[in-house]
VEXDREN-2710 file (C-alpha; in Angstrom, 1 decimal):
% VEXDREN-2710
k/r/px/py/pz
1/MET/2.5/119.7/-43.7
2/LYS/2.4/116.4/-42.3
3/LYS/2.8/112.8/-44.5
4/LEU/1.7/109.5/-43.4
5/LEU/4.7/107.7/-43.8
6/LEU/5.4/103.6/-44.2
7/VAL/8.9/102.2/-44.0
8/LEU/9.3/98.9/-45.3
9/PRO/12.8/97.6/-44.5
10/PHE/12.6/94.5/-46.3
11/LEU/11.6/96.1/-49.5
12/LEU/13.7/95.4/-52.7
13/VAL/14.7/98.3/-54.8
14/SER/16.9/99.5/-57.6
15/ALA/20.2/99.5/-57.0
16/THR/20.3/102.7/-58.5
17/ILE/21.0/105.6/-55.6
18/HIS/18.0/107.9/-55.3
19/ALA/18.3/111.4/-54.0
20/GLN/15.3/111.4/-51.5
21/SER/14.1/115.1/-49.9
22/ILE/13.0/114.6/-46.5
23/GLY/13.3/118.2/-45.4
24/PRO/14.4/121.3/-46.0
25/GLN/18.4/121.1/-47.3
26/THR/18.1/117.7/-45.8
27/ILE/19.2/114.2/-48.0
28/ASN/18.5/110.8/-47.7
29/THR/19.9/107.7/-49.7
30/THR/18.1/105.4/-51.8
31/GLY/14.4/105.1/-51.5
32/GLY/11.0/105.7/-53.3
33/LYS/7.3/106.0/-53.7
34/ALA/4.0/104.4/-54.8
35/ASN/0.5/104.9/-55.3
36/VAL/-1.3/101.4/-53.6
37/GLY/-5.0/102.0/-54.3
38/THR/-5.4/105.5/-51.9
39/LEU/-2.7/104.4/-49.6
40/TYR/0.1/106.9/-50.7
41/LEU/4.0/104.9/-49.8
42/ASP/7.0/106.6/-49.6
43/TRP/10.2/104.4/-48.4
44/SER/14.0/104.6/-48.0
45/VAL/16.5/101.8/-47.2
46/GLY/19.5/102.6/-45.2
47/GLU/20.6/101.6/-42.0
48/ILE/18.5/101.5/-39.0
49/ALA/20.2/104.0/-37.0
50/VAL/20.0/107.7/-39.1
51/THR/23.4/109.3/-39.1
52/THR/23.3/113.0/-39.3
53/ILE/26.1/115.1/-39.9
54/GLY/26.7/119.1/-41.1
55/SER/25.9/122.4/-39.5
56/SER/22.3/123.4/-38.0
57/GLU/21.9/124.8/-41.5
58/ILE/22.5/121.9/-43.9
59/GLN/22.4/118.2/-42.6
60/LEU/23.0/115.5/-44.6
61/SER/20.8/112.0/-43.3
62/GLN/21.7/108.7/-44.3
63/GLY/19.0/105.9/-43.2
64/LEU/15.8/105.7/-43.0
65/LEU/13.2/108.3/-43.8
66/GLN/12.1/110.7/-41.0
67/PRO/9.0/111.7/-40.9
68/ASP/8.3/115.4/-41.0
69/ALA/7.7/115.9/-37.3
70/ALA/10.6/115.2/-36.4
71/TYR/12.0/118.9/-37.5
72/PRO/11.3/121.4/-34.3
73/PHE/10.7/124.3/-36.7
74/PRO/8.9/123.6/-40.2
75/VAL/9.8/127.3/-41.4
76/THR/13.2/128.2/-41.9
77/LEU/14.1/130.6/-38.9
78/ILE/17.1/133.0/-39.3
79/TYR/16.8/134.2/-36.0
80/PHE/14.8/135.2/-33.0
81/THR/15.9/137.9/-30.8
82/GLY/14.7/140.3/-28.0
83/LYS/16.0/143.1/-25.9
84/ALA/15.1/145.8/-23.5
85/VAL/14.3/149.2/-24.6
86/GLY/13.4/151.2/-21.6
87/GLN/10.8/149.8/-19.6
88/GLN/9.6/147.6/-22.6
89/ASN/11.1/144.2/-24.4
90/GLU/11.3/144.2/-28.2
91/LEU/11.0/141.1/-30.1
92/SER/12.1/140.5/-33.7
93/TRP/12.7/137.5/-35.7
94/ALA/13.1/136.4/-39.6
95/THR/12.4/133.9/-41.7
96/SER/14.0/132.9/-45.2
97/GLU/11.5/130.3/-46.5
98/GLU/7.9/129.2/-45.2
99/THR/5.2/126.8/-46.3
100/ASN/1.8/127.1/-45.0
101/ASN/2.6/129.2/-42.5
102/ASP/-0.9/130.6/-41.1
103/TYR/0.3/133.0/-37.9
104/PHE/3.0/132.8/-34.7
105/GLU/2.3/133.4/-31.4
106/VAL/4.7/134.9/-29.1
107/GLU/4.6/133.3/-26.0
108/ARG/6.1/134.5/-22.8
109/SER/7.1/132.9/-19.2
110/SER/8.6/134.6/-15.8
111/ASN/10.2/131.4/-15.0
112/GLY/11.1/129.8/-18.6
113/ILE/8.7/126.8/-17.7
114/ASN/5.1/128.0/-17.7
115/PHE/4.1/129.9/-21.1
116/ALA/1.0/132.3/-21.8
117/THR/0.2/134.0/-25.0
118/LEU/1.5/137.5/-25.7
119/GLY/0.3/138.1/-29.2
120/ARG/-0.3/137.1/-32.3
121/VAL/1.1/137.9/-35.6
122/SER/0.3/136.7/-39.3
123/GLY/2.5/134.2/-41.1
124/ALA/3.5/135.0/-44.9
125/GLY/1.6/131.5/-45.9
126/ASN/4.2/130.4/-48.9
127/HIS/7.3/132.4/-49.5
128/ASN/11.0/131.7/-49.8
129/VAL/12.5/135.3/-49.4
130/ARG/13.7/136.7/-46.3
131/LYS/10.9/138.4/-44.5
132/THR/11.2/139.8/-41.0
133/TYR/8.4/140.0/-38.0
134/SER/8.4/141.9/-34.6
135/MET/6.2/142.7/-31.4
136/THR/6.3/144.5/-28.3
137/ASP/6.1/143.6/-24.9
138/PRO/4.8/146.5/-23.0
139/SER/4.7/145.3/-19.3
140/PRO/7.6/142.3/-19.7
141/TYR/8.8/141.0/-16.2
142/PRO/12.3/141.5/-14.7
143/HIS/13.4/138.5/-16.2
144/THR/11.2/137.4/-19.1
145/TYR/11.6/134.1/-21.5
146/TYR/10.2/134.1/-24.9
147/ARG/9.5/131.6/-27.5
148/LEU/7.7/131.7/-30.7
149/LYS/4.6/129.1/-31.3
150/GLN/4.5/128.6/-35.4
151/VAL/1.1/127.1/-36.7
152/ASP/0.0/126.4/-39.9
153/TYR/-3.0/126.3/-41.5
154/ASP/-4.0/122.9/-40.9
155/GLY/-3.3/123.6/-37.2
156/THR/-0.1/121.9/-37.2
157/THR/2.1/123.6/-34.2
158/SER/5.8/123.7/-33.9
159/TYR/7.7/125.9/-30.9
160/SER/11.4/128.0/-31.3
161/SER/14.2/127.7/-28.9
162/ILE/13.8/129.8/-25.7
163/ILE/15.1/133.7/-25.4
164/TYR/15.7/135.2/-22.1
165/VAL/15.2/139.3/-21.7
166/LYS/16.4/140.4/-18.4
167/GLN/14.8/144.2/-17.9
168/ALA/17.2/146.9/-16.5
169/ALA/14.5/147.6/-13.6
170/ALA/15.7/144.1/-12.3
171/GLN/18.8/145.9/-11.4
172/ARG/17.5/148.4/-9.1
173/PHE/15.8/146.0/-6.3
174/SER/17.3/143.0/-4.0
175/LEU/15.4/140.7/-1.9
176/TYR/16.8/139.1/1.2
177/PRO/17.4/137.2/3.3
178/ASN/16.1/134.3/1.1
179/PRO/15.0/132.1/2.3
180/THR/13.8/133.8/5.5
181/GLY/12.1/132.8/8.6
182/GLY/9.8/135.9/8.8
183/THR/11.4/139.0/8.0
184/LEU/12.1/140.0/4.1
185/ASN/14.2/143.1/3.2
186/LEU/13.7/145.0/0.0
187/ALA/17.1/146.9/-1.0
188/ILE/16.0/149.7/-3.5
189/LYS/19.3/151.1/-5.2
190/GLU/17.8/154.5/-6.8
191/GLY/15.4/157.2/-5.4
192/ALA/11.7/155.7/-6.0
193/THR/8.5/157.2/-4.7
194/SER/6.0/155.3/-2.7
195/LEU/5.5/151.4/-3.7
196/HIS/3.4/149.1/-3.4
197/ILE/4.1/145.6/-2.2
198/VAL/1.8/142.5/-2.9
199/ILE/2.8/138.9/-2.1
200/TYR/1.1/135.9/-3.7
201/ASP/1.4/132.5/-2.9
202/PHE/2.2/130.0/-6.0
203/ASN/-1.6/129.4/-6.6
204/GLY/-1.8/133.1/-7.3
205/ARG/-3.7/133.8/-4.4
206/GLU/-3.3/137.5/-2.7
207/MET/-1.7/136.8/0.8
208/LEU/0.0/140.5/1.6
209/GLN/-0.3/144.0/0.2
210/LYS/1.1/146.9/1.6
211/THR/2.1/150.5/0.2
212/TYR/5.6/151.7/1.6
213/PHE/7.5/155.1/1.6
214/PRO/10.9/155.8/0.0
215/ALA/13.6/154.3/1.8
216/SER/16.6/152.3/0.8
217/VAL/15.8/149.3/2.6
218/MET/12.1/148.2/3.1
219/SER/11.6/145.5/5.7
220/ILE/8.3/143.5/5.5
221/ASP/6.8/141.1/8.1
222/ILE/6.1/137.9/6.9
223/HIS/5.9/135.9/9.9
224/HIS/2.1/134.9/9.5
225/LEU/2.5/133.6/6.3
226/ILE/2.9/129.4/6.4
227/LYS/6.2/127.3/5.1
228/GLY/6.0/127.6/1.5
229/LYS/7.0/129.5/-2.1
230/TYR/5.7/133.0/-2.5
231/ILE/6.1/136.0/-5.5
232/MET/6.4/139.4/-4.4
233/LYS/5.7/141.9/-7.1
234/VAL/6.4/145.7/-6.9
235/GLU/4.2/148.1/-7.8
236/ARG/4.8/152.0/-8.9
237/GLY/1.2/153.4/-9.1
238/PRO/-0.7/151.0/-11.7
239/GLU/2.5/149.7/-13.2
240/GLU/5.0/146.4/-12.1
241/VAL/8.2/147.3/-12.3
242/TRP/9.6/143.8/-10.3
243/SER/9.1/140.7/-9.1
244/ALA/11.1/138.1/-7.2
245/PRO/10.3/134.2/-5.8
246/PHE/11.1/133.7/-1.8
247/LEU/10.9/130.9/0.2
248/LYS/9.3/130.9/3.7
249/LEU/11.0/128.7/6.2
END
């Protein structure tokens, strides 16, 4: 999907205005194209600063031709949404047009910064009709961020915008005080069986684990931990049901 584009700002061209497509539903001003030996030239003449007007679906651009790499998502994405269904998150998206689309990867994150691959869904290759996709996250974080990674046949990648899904379980627990000097209180807003608490530092090393029996508030002694950032995970059996970061002073 990539082109080699050489802009020739001083090249004289015909005065006849030529409408040139530079992307999905994007129109540029005068320009042209030619083959010089084995070199393909594609240019436009206009103002140096490109002016873009219109909605997110239809854009009119005036100025120098913009390369395809400037577009954040080469397929036409209609929507990308997610919702909590029980203890899982259901994700869905749809496209109206795809070109050389090999596959999608759904990536997830607990903080909106560091993402890991959740799964892969094959793309439609080339099509210009509406197509829908879906994926289930069977063990989401309490607060989960998702994005789509789209991969072409030639390995070119692009990303969608990020969406956020909050699990209902996130409302059942709270951690205080945060930051804390030595004692953490885990408040449980509903009845629960025994819970297993695991604390990790931000390098992923396990610093504490302990099983607590049902109580509305569980007090956790962390005086032995050095100052820094940590993550607490709450597990019920083999399942992680909640997690939250905290700061030890």
